[in-house]
DRENLOKE-249118 format. One record per atom (N, C-alpha, C): residue in three letters; x, z, y. Coordinates in steps of 0.02 Angstrom, whole numbers, padded with zeros to 5 digits, always signed. Each point is the difference from the previous one (the first is absolute). Layout:
! DRENLOKE-249118
ALAXZY/...
***
This chain:
! DRENLOKE-249118
MET+00041+00000-00060/MET-00041+00000+00060/MET+00043+00000+00063/ASP+00064-00014-00007/ASP+00044+00000+00058/ASP+00035-00068+00010/ALA-00033-00053-00024/ALA+00026-00068+00012/ALA-00059-00046+00017/LEU+00013-00049+00042/LEU-00052-00047+00021/LEU+00030-00070+00003/GLU-00035-00047-00032/GLU+00020-00070+00005/GLU-00046-00035+00050/TYR+00028-00016+00058/TYR-00039-00033+00053/TYR-00016-00071-00023/ALA-00064-00017+00002/ALA-00023-00065-00027/ALA+00002-00053+00055/ALA+00054-00040-00001/ALA+00004-00058+00045/ALA-00014-00063-00040/VAL-00049+00005-00045/VAL-00010-00053-00050/VAL-00030-00064+00031/ARG-00027+00005+00060/ARG-00024-00059+00036/ARG+00041-00013+00063/GLY+00061+00023-00004/GLY+00046-00009+00056/GLY+00010+00065+00038/LEU+00056+00005+00034/LEU+00017+00060+00038/LEU-00029-00008+00070/ARG-00060+00026+00009/ARG-00038-00012+00061/ARG-00007+00064+00040/LEU+00053+00022+00031/LEU-00003+00058+00042/LEU+00055-00005+00053/SER-00011+00036+00054/SER+00049-00001+00055/SER+00058+00046-00017/GLU+00054-00008+00037/GLU+00057+00044-00009/GLU-00018+00072+00017/ASP-00043+00009+00051/ASP-00020+00068+00019/ASP-00038+00034-00057/ARG-00045-00038-00032/ARG-00037+00029-00055/ARG+00046+00014-00060/ALA+00047-00045-00011/ALA+00049+00010-00054/ALA+00039+00064+00012/LYS+00021+00011+00062/LYS+00037+00061+00016/LYS-00043+00062-00011/ARG-00064-00005+00017/ARG-00045+00058-00010/ARG-00007+00016-00074/ILE-00005-00051-00041/ILE-00003+00012-00072/ILE+00064+00035-00023/GLY+00057-00022+00026/GLY+00063+00031-00018/GLY+00003+00073+00021/GLU-00026+00015+00059/GLU-00002+00069+00024/GLU-00044+00044-00044/LEU-00058-00027-00019/LEU-00046+00038-00042/LEU+00029+00012-00070/SER+00035-00050-00027/SER+00030+00009-00066/SER+00054+00053+00002/HIS+00037+00002+00056/HIS+00052+00052+00008/HIS-00032+00069+00006/GLN-00053+00006+00040/GLN-00032+00064+00010/GLN-00032+00026-00065/SER-00025-00046-00040/SER-00036+00019-00062/SER+00046+00000-00061/ASP+00063-00021+00009/ASP+00048-00005-00055/ASP-00027-00045-00055/VAL-00025-00059+00020/VAL-00026-00049-00047/VAL+00051-00057-00006/PHE+00019-00015-00061/PHE+00048-00054-00014/PHE-00037-00067+00006/MET+00025-00044+00044/MET-00035-00062+00016/MET+00031-00061-00035/THR-00044-00039-00030/THR+00019-00066-00024/THR-00051-00050+00027/MET+00012-00063-00012/MET-00045-00052+00025/MET-00009-00053-00054/HIS-00062-00024-00007/HIS-00013-00057-00044/HIS-00008-00062+00043/GLY+00044-00050-00011/GLY-00002-00061+00039/GLY-00059-00044-00017/ALA-00006-00055+00037/ALA-00057-00045-00007/ALA-00006-00028-00071/TYR-00062-00006-00023/TYR-00013-00029-00066/TYR+00021-00073-00003/TYR-00002-00035+00057/TYR+00011-00072+00000/TYR+00073-00019+00012/ILE+00046+00044-00013/ILE+00071-00018-00001/ILE+00012-00045-00060/SER+00035-00055+00011/SER+00015-00048-00054/SER+00068-00032+00014/LEU+00052+00032-00024/LEU+00068-00019+00018/LEU+00024-00064-00034/ALA-00035-00021-00053/ALA+00020-00062-00034/ALA-00054-00053+00005/SER-00042+00005+00051/SER-00055-00048+00009/SER+00025-00072+00005/ARG-00042-00047-00022/ARG+00016-00071+00009/ARG+00004-00017+00075/ASN-00038+00036+00040/ASN-00004-00012+00072/ASN+00056+00039+00035/LEU+00047-00035+00029/LEU+00057+00034+00032/LEU-00021+00043+00058/ASP-00054-00019+00035/ASP-00025+00040+00055/ASP-00026+00067-00026/VAL-00032+00000-00058/VAL-00024+00063-00031/VAL+00060+00044-00017/ARG+00053-00029-00025/ARG+00060+00039-00015/ARG+00026+00034+00062/GLU+00004-00038+00055/GLU+00027+00029+00062/GLU-00045+00055+00027/ARG-00066-00010-00003/ARG-00046+00052+00024/ARG+00005+00062-00044/SER+00011-00010-00064/SER+00006+00057-00046/SER+00062+00041+00017/LYS+00055-00034+00013/LYS+00061+00036+00019/LYS-00010+00036+00066/ALA-00035-00032+00047/ALA-00012+00031+00065/ALA-00040+00064-00006/ARG-00048+00002-00047/ARG-00041+00060-00009/ARG+00043+00058-00025/LEU+00046-00015-00045/LEU+00044+00053-00025/LEU+00049+00023+00054/ILE+00025-00046+00039/ILE+00046+00017+00054/ILE-00036+00045+00051/LYS-00062-00016+00015/LYS-00039+00042+00046/LYS-00008+00070-00029/GLY-00012+00004-00065/GLY-00005+00065-00032/GLY+00063+00041+00008/LEU+00058-00031-00008/LEU+00064+00035+00009/LEU+00008+00023+00072/HIS-00022-00040+00048/HIS+00006+00019+00070/HIS-00046+00059+00017/PHE-00059+00002-00032/PHE-00048+00054+00014/PHE+00016+00064-00040/ALA+00038-00007-00052/ALA+00012+00057-00045/ALA+00026+00062+00036/PRO+00051-00005+00043/PRO+00024+00061+00032/PRO-00051+00031+00048/LEU-00043-00040+00029/LEU-00052+00027+00044/LEU-00050+00042-00039/MET-00016-00022-00061/MET-00051+00033-00041/MET+00030+00049-00050/ARG+00066+00006-00001/ARG+00035+00041-00049/ARG-00013-00024-00071/VAL-00009-00065-00007/VAL-00011-00031-00066/VAL+00067-00007-00035/ARG+00002+00020-00064/ARG+00061+00000-00039/ARG+00002-00056-00052/ARG-00057-00028-00017/ARG-00003-00053-00050/ARG-00054-00051+00019/ILE+00017-00063-00005/ILE-00048-00053+00015/ILE-00016-00036-00066/VAL-00058+00015-00027/VAL-00022-00027-00064/VAL-00032-00068+00012/PHE+00013-00048-00045/PHE-00031-00066+00008/PHE+00004-00038-00066/HIS-00044-00050-00006/HIS+00002-00046-00056/HIS+00037-00063+00023/PRO+00053-00020-00035/PRO+00036-00061+00022/PRO-00042-00063-00003/GLY-00054-00002-00039/GLY-00044-00058-00004/GLY+00005-00035-00067/GLY-00024-00063-00001/GLY+00001-00039-00061/GLY+00066-00038-00009/TYR+00001-00043-00051/TYR+00060-00039-00014/TYR+00002-00065+00041/GLY-00054-00016+00034/GLY-00001-00058+00044/GLY+00011-00066-00036/GLY-00017-00004-00063/GLY+00011-00061-00038/GLY+00072-00010-00022/LEU+00042+00049+00014/LEU+00071-00004-00019/LEU+00009+00031-00069/GLY+00055-00017-00032/GLY+00019+00036-00061/GLY+00017+00071+00017/ARG-00002+00043-00050/ARG+00010+00072+00013/ARG+00069+00014+00031/GLU+00051-00034-00023/GLU+00067+00012+00026/GLU+00007-00025+00072/GLU-00029-00059+00013/GLU+00003-00027+00069/GLU-00040+00044+00047/ALA-00059+00023-00022/ALA-00040+00044+00042/ALA+00037+00065+00014/PHE+00034+00027-00050/PHE+00038+00061+00011/PHE+00053-00011+00054/THR+00035-00056-00003/THR+00053-00014+00048/THR-00028-00006+00071/VAL-00056-00034+00007/VAL-00032-00008+00066/VAL-00022+00068+00027/ILE-00031+00041-00042/ILE-00024+00065+00023/ILE+00059+00046+00015/ARG+00050+00000-00041/ARG+00060+00041+00013/ARG+00032-00018+00066/ASN+00009-00065+00012/ASN+00032-00021+00062/ASN-00043+00016+00061/ALA-00066-00005-00008/ALA-00045+00018+00055/ALA+00007+00074+00018/LEU+00004+00043-00051/LEU+00005+00072+00014/LEU+00068+00018+00029/ARG+00052-00035-00020/ARG+00065+00011+00032/ARG-00004-00017+00073/GLU-00034-00054+00017/GLU-00009-00020+00070/GLU-00042+00051+00038/VAL-00053+00024-00031/VAL-00043+00050+00031/VAL+00040+00063+00016/TRP+00040+00023-00047/TRP+00040+00061+00010/TRP+00049-00009+00057/GLU+00030-00059+00005/GLU+00048-00012+00054/GLU-00034-00008+00067/ARG-00052-00041+00004/ARG-00034-00013+00064/ARG-00040+00060+00022/GLY-00022+00041-00047/GLY-00041+00058+00018/GLY+00041+00063+00013/ASP+00067-00008+00004/ASP+00044+00058+00011/ASP-00016+00055-00051/GLY-00004-00021-00063/GLY-00020+00046-00053/GLY+00036+00067+00000/PRO+00067+00002+00004/PRO+00034+00065-00001/PRO-00020+00045+00058/GLN-00022-00028+00056/GLN-00019+00040+00058/GLN-00073+00023-00003/SER-00039-00029-00045/SER-00072+00013-00002/SER-00017+00068-00031/GLY+00044+00024-00043/GLY-00014+00062-00036/GLY-00047-00010-00059/ALA-00016-00063-00015/ALA-00048-00014-00054/ALA+00031-00046-00052/PHE-00025+00005-00061/PHE+00017-00047-00053/PHE-00054-00053-00004/LEU+00019-00060-00021/LEU-00049-00048-00025/LEU-00015+00019-00072/ALA-00064+00002-00018/ALA-00019+00026-00066/ALA-00047-00048-00035/PRO+00027-00056-00027/PRO-00043-00048-00036/PRO-00034+00033-00060/GLU-00062-00022-00011/GLU-00045+00033-00048/GLU-00011-00042-00063/ILE-00002+00034-00057/ILE-00020-00033-00062/ILE-00071-00027+00008/ALA-00010-00063-00018/ALA-00064-00033+00010/ALA-00045+00007-00062/GLY-00065+00002+00011/GLY-00047+00008-00054/GLY-00023-00065-00032/LYS+00008-00055+00037/LYS-00019-00066-00026/LYS+00059-00031-00035/ILE-00012-00027-00060/ILE+00054-00027-00040/ILE+00032-00061+00032/ASN-00039-00040+00038/ASN+00027-00060+00031/ASN+00031+00012+00068/MET+00007+00064+00019/MET+00033+00017+00063/MET+00071+00023-00012/PHE+00044-00014+00048/PHE+00068+00027-00004/PHE-00005+00076+00003/GLY+00037+00035-00044/GLY-00001+00072+00004/GLY-00003+00036-00066/SER+00033-00027-00051/SER+00006+00038-00062/SER+00047+00059+00013/ALA+00001+00047-00046/ALA+00046+00058+00007/ALA+00072-00024+00005/GLU+00017-00052-00039/GLU+00069-00025+00000/GLU+00016-00038+00064/GLU-00048-00038+00026/GLU+00012-00038+00062/GLU+00009+00048+00060/ILE-00042+00051+00003/ILE+00007+00048+00055/ILE+00066+00038-00005/LEU+00019+00018-00060/LEU+00065+00034-00010/LEU+00057-00044+00023/ARG-00002-00063-00019/ARG+00054-00046+00019/ARG+00004-00009+00075/LEU-00057-00003+00034/LEU+00001-00004+00073/LEU+00036+00060+00030/CYS-00014+00058-00028/CYS+00030+00061+00027/CYS+00075+00004-00013/VAL+00023-00034-00052/VAL+00072-00004-00013/VAL+00034-00048+00049/GLU-00033-00055+00016/GLU+00032-00055+00037/GLU-00015+00000+00075/VAL-00045+00043+00024/VAL-00017+00001+00071/VAL+00014+00070+00028/GLU+00043+00003+00049/GLU+00013+00064+00034/GLU-00065+00025+00032/GLY-00011+00065-00004/GLY-00058+00030+00033/GLY-00064-00003-00041/CYS+00004-00022-00063/CYS-00060-00004-00042/CYS-00003+00056-00051/ILE-00057+00031-00006/ILE-00015+00047-00054/ILE-00066-00023-00033/PRO-00011+00018-00063/PRO-00061-00024-00033/PRO-00060+00044+00014/THR-00058-00032+00005/THR-00063+00035-00004/THR-00028-00013-00070/ILE-00004+00052-00040/ILE-00029-00007-00067/ILE-00074+00017+00003/ASP-00040-00051-00003/ASP-00073+00009-00004/ASP-00017+00002-00074/TRP-00013+00060-00025/TRP-00010+00009-00072/TRP-00064-00034-00024/ALA-00051-00001+00042/ALA-00062-00035-00020/ALA+00012-00075-00004/HIS+00036-00027+00049/HIS+00017-00072-00002/HIS+00040-00017-00062/LEU+00048+00043-00016/LEU+00042-00013-00059/LEU-00042+00005-00064/TYR-00047+00046-00001/TYR-00046+00007-00057/TYR-00040-00064-00008/ALA-00026-00027+00055/ALA-00040-00062-00003/ALA+00043-00060-00017/ARG+00060-00004+00030/ARG+00044-00057-00011/ARG+00023-00003-00073/THR+00008+00058-00031/THR+00022+00003-00070/THR-00059+00006-00049/GLN-00061-00012+00027/GLN-00061+00002-00041/GLN-00007+00066-00038/GLY+00008+00054+00039/GLY-00009+00067-00028/GLY+00063+00028-00032/GLY+00058-00026+00018/GLY+00062+00019-00033/GLY+00032+00064+00025/ILE-00031+00035+00048/ILE+00027+00064+00023/ILE-00049+00054-00022/LYS+00015+00031-00057/LYS-00046+00049-00029/LYS+00035+00066-00017/THR+00057-00005-00030/THR+00032+00060-00028/THR+00058+00024+00044/ARG+00023+00058-00018/ARG+00060+00028+00033/ARG+00059-00048-00005/ASP+00009-00030-00058/ASP+00055-00047-00009/ASP-00007-00062+00044/ASP-00062-00022+00011/ASP-00012-00058+00044/ASP+00024+00016+00071/TYR-00018+00059+00024/TYR+00022+00020+00067/TYR+00076+00008+00003/LEU+00028+00032-00051/LEU+00072+00012-00001/LEU+00040-00065-00002/ARG-00026-00050-00034/ARG+00035-00064-00004/ARG+00010-00030+00070/ILE-00052+00004+00041/ILE+00005-00027+00068/ILE+00044+00045+00044/LEU-00011+00064-00003/LEU+00039+00047+00042/LEU+00074-00003-00018/ASN+00016-00002-00064/ASN+00070-00004-00020/ASN+00032-00065+00021/LEU-00037-00055-00005/LEU+00027-00065+00022/LEU+00018+00001+00074/TYR-00044+00027+00040/TYR+00012+00002+00073/TYR+00055+00049+00017/GLU+00000+00058-00032/GLU+00051+00050+00016/GLU+00069-00024-00023/GLU+00005-00030-00059/GLU+00064-00023-00025/GLU+00028-00056+00043/THR-00044-00041+00029/THR+00022-00057+00040/THR+00014+00019+00073/LEU-00043+00040+00029/LEU+00004+00015+00072/LEU+00030+00069+00015/GLY+00002+00043-00049/GLY+00030+00066+00010/GLY-00037+00041+00052/GLU+00038+00032+00045/GLU-00029+00045+00049/GLU-00043-00036+00052/LEU+00012-00064+00010/LEU-00043-00038+00045/LEU-00072+00005-00023/PHE-00010+00000-00066/PHE-00067+00006-00028/PHE-00022+00073-00003/THR+00041+00044-00028/THR-00022+00069-00012/THR-00013+00038+00065/ARG+00034-00019+00053/ARG-00010+00034+00064/ARG-00057-00031+00041/ASN-00025-00057-00021/ASN-00051-00036+00039/ASN-00056-00026-00044/MET-00020+00038-00049/MET-00053-00022-00045/MET-00066-00007+00038/HIS-00030-00060-00007/HIS-00063-00013+00034/HIS-00049-00028-00051/PHE-00053+00037-00014/PHE-00049-00018-00052/PHE-00069-00010+00030/HIS-00035-00051-00023/HIS-00072-00007+00012/HIS-00036+00018-00064/ILE-00056+00036+00006/ILE-00038+00021-00058/ILE-00074-00014+00011/SER-00034-00020-00052/SER-00072-00008-00001/SER-00020-00020-00071/GLY-00065+00001-00014/GLY-00025-00034-00059/GLY-00007-00074+00017/ILE-00010-00041-00051/ILE-00006-00072+00013/ILE-00036-00034-00058/THR-00037-00052+00016/THR-00026-00045-00052/THR+00038-00066+00006/TYR+00002-00037-00055/TYR+00039-00062+00001/TYR-00030-00051-00048/THR+00021-00063+00012/THR-00019-00056-00043/THR+00064-00031-00027/GLU-00006-00057-00033/GLU+00059-00035-00025/GLU+00047-00021+00056/ALA-00026-00006+00061/ALA+00041-00018+00058/ALA+00034+00060+00033/GLY-00019+00060-00023/GLY+00030+00061+00029/GLY-00052+00040+00038/GLU+00022+00031+00055/GLU-00042+00046+00039/GLU-00068-00029+00017/ARG-00051+00042-00007/ARG-00067-00019+00022/ARG-00024+00046+00057/ALA+00000+00065-00013/ALA-00024+00047+00052/ALA+00028+00069-00011/HIS+00015+00035+00055/HIS+00023+00069-00004/HIS-00059+00046-00014/ARG+00014+00052-00038/ARG-00051+00048-00021/ARG+00027+00071+00009/PRO-00044+00051-00005/PRO+00024+00069+00005/PRO+00047+00019-00057/LEU+00038+00052+00010/LEU+00043+00028-00051/LEU-00039+00047-00046/GLY+00024+00007-00061/GLY-00027+00050-00045/GLY-00065-00020-00034/ALA-00017-00064+00002/ALA-00062-00023-00032/ALA+00017-00041-00062/SER-00046-00043-00022/SER+00009-00035-00063/SER+00051-00056+00004/TRP+00014-00026+00059/TRP+00049-00054+00007/TRP+00070+00029+00012/GLY+00051-00039-00014/GLY+00068+00023+00008/GLY+00027-00019+00068/PRO+00064+00018+00010/PRO+00043+00038-00045/PRO-00010+00076+00007/ASP+00015+00035-00053/ASP+00000+00073+00001/ASP+00066+00022+00032/ILE-00004+00035+00057/ILE+00062+00019+00035/ILE+00028+00067-00023/LEU-00035+00035-00046/LEU+00026+00065-00022/LEU+00070-00005-00029/PRO+00016-00048-00044/PRO+00069-00005-00024/PRO+00051-00010+00056/LEU-00019-00038+00051/LEU+00044-00011+00057/LEU+00012+00066+00038/VAL-00053+00036+00013/VAL+00006+00064+00036/VAL+00043+00049-00040/GLU-00009+00001-00066/GLU+00041+00043-00043/GLU+00074-00017+00006/ILE+00016-00065-00001/ILE+00070-00022+00006/ILE+00028+00020+00068/VAL-00039-00011+00053/VAL+00023+00017+00067/VAL+00017+00074+00005/ARG-00043+00042-00027/ARG+00012+00072+00003/ARG+00062+00020-00041/GLU+00004-00027-00060/GLU+00056+00019-00045/GLU+00067-00024+00026/ALA+00001-00060+00029/ALA+00063-00029+00022/ALA+00020+00024+00070/GLY-00046+00032+00035/GLY+00015+00023+00068/GLY-00002-00056+00051/TYR-00033-00056-00018/TYR-00007-00054+00049/TYR-00045+00023+00057/ARG+00008-00032+00059/ARG-00042+00016+00057/ARG-00026-00065+00031/PRO-00042-00035-00037/PRO-00027-00063+00026/PRO-00054+00012+00053/THR-00011-00051+00040/THR-00059-00002+00043/THR-00055-00035-00040/PHE-00056+00035-00011/PHE-00058-00030-00032/PHE-00050-00022+00053/ILE-00018-00063+00000/ILE-00052-00025+00045/ILE-00060-00019-00044/SER-00057+00032+00014/SER-00061-00014-00037/SER-00032-00064+00027/GLU-00014-00047-00045/GLU-00035-00062+00019/GLU-00068-00004-00035/THR-00028+00057-00015/THR-00067+00002-00029/THR-00052-00017+00053/PRO-00062-00017-00020/PRO-00052-00016+00050/PRO-00009+00056+00051/GLU+00008+00062-00021/GLU+00000+00057+00047/GLU+00069+00033-00005/PRO+00046-00022+00043/PRO+00071+00019-00008/PRO+00013+00075+00000/VAL-00037+00038+00040/VAL+00013+00072+00003/VAL-00016+00033-00067/ILE-00054-00021-00032/ILE-00018+00027-00065/ILE+00054-00017-00052/GLY+00026-00061+00003/GLY+00054-00019-00045/GLY+00063+00042+00011/ALA+00016+00012+00063/ALA+00058+00042+00016/ALA-00009+00071-00025/LEU-00060+00027+00009/LEU-00014+00068-00024/LEU+00002+00004-00076/TYR-00021-00053-00033/TYR+00002-00001-00074/TYR+00073+00004-00024/ALA+00044-00040+00031/ALA+00071+00001-00019/ALA+00030+00069+00014/LYS-00017+00029+00057/LYS+00025+00066+00017/LYS-00026+00053-00049/PHE-00063-00007-00020/PHE-00030+00046-00049/PHE+00039-00002-00066/LEU+00016-00060-00024/LEU+00038-00006-00062/LEU+00067+00036+00005/LEU+00035-00011+00055/LEU+00066+00031+00009/LEU-00007+00076+00005/ASP-00050+00023+00038/ASP-00009+00073+00007/ASP-00017+00032-00067/GLU-00041-00034-00040/GLU-00019+00028-00066/GLU+00061+00003-00046/LEU+00044-00050+00002/LEU+00060+00001-00040/LEU+00046+00057+00022/GLU+00004+00010+00066/GLU+00042+00055+00025/GLU-00027+00067-00025/ARG-00066+00009+00003/ARG-00030+00065-00021/ARG+00009+00010-00075/SER-00008-00052-00039/SER+00003+00007-00073/SER+00071+00014-00025/ASN+00050-00013+00043/ASN+00070+00010-00020/ASN+00032+00060+00034/GLN-00040+00041+00034/GLN+00027+00059+00032/GLN+00010+00056-00051/
***
């Protein structure tokens, strides 16, 4: 209950004065601030103008980050743009390198945080996001566990499923990952194409986040959990309830 992801999903539409006020309030309330970038970012689009506008939106996010005390800018890199997977990766990687340089990334105080995608035909598998974070300065991963569950057709169920992903990221990125863990959580429904709709946590649809919360507690990880359930506060309270119950049962 002490983190907030500012939703700039339809563009960053606020004045610098309002951005500064948000930053002041987050400081007064001790709320850790992140931002979700526009849904329509498409760094490998067939349309070169769309690519440039996508980069500009991320650059604007980096410029606004210090005003709002935002520490992570979450975004979907977009689709493959009709390119092969390797060519699309190269285009997206180079675009993010440009964004980091033009956006004065090191001065922003924020990371770029590309997110695992829920649609199978979208760029953003666990491996693609990891590789971006290896090859682009200023990138950390956003692991959306519901998206990964949908993308793998229900493949995130057990403790070992969670550990496989966490170990892969930790072994590859080291402290860059363990010090900046950023997770999205929710229930989800899916089709053969992947993500369909976000749902509440703790109901009949997956993923079950209890194994994840158990691992976090046992390993001493300190991730930021962002609830993306239809009622985000209830989702956040559910995750906190699980952690509190584990703490009580092990006292």
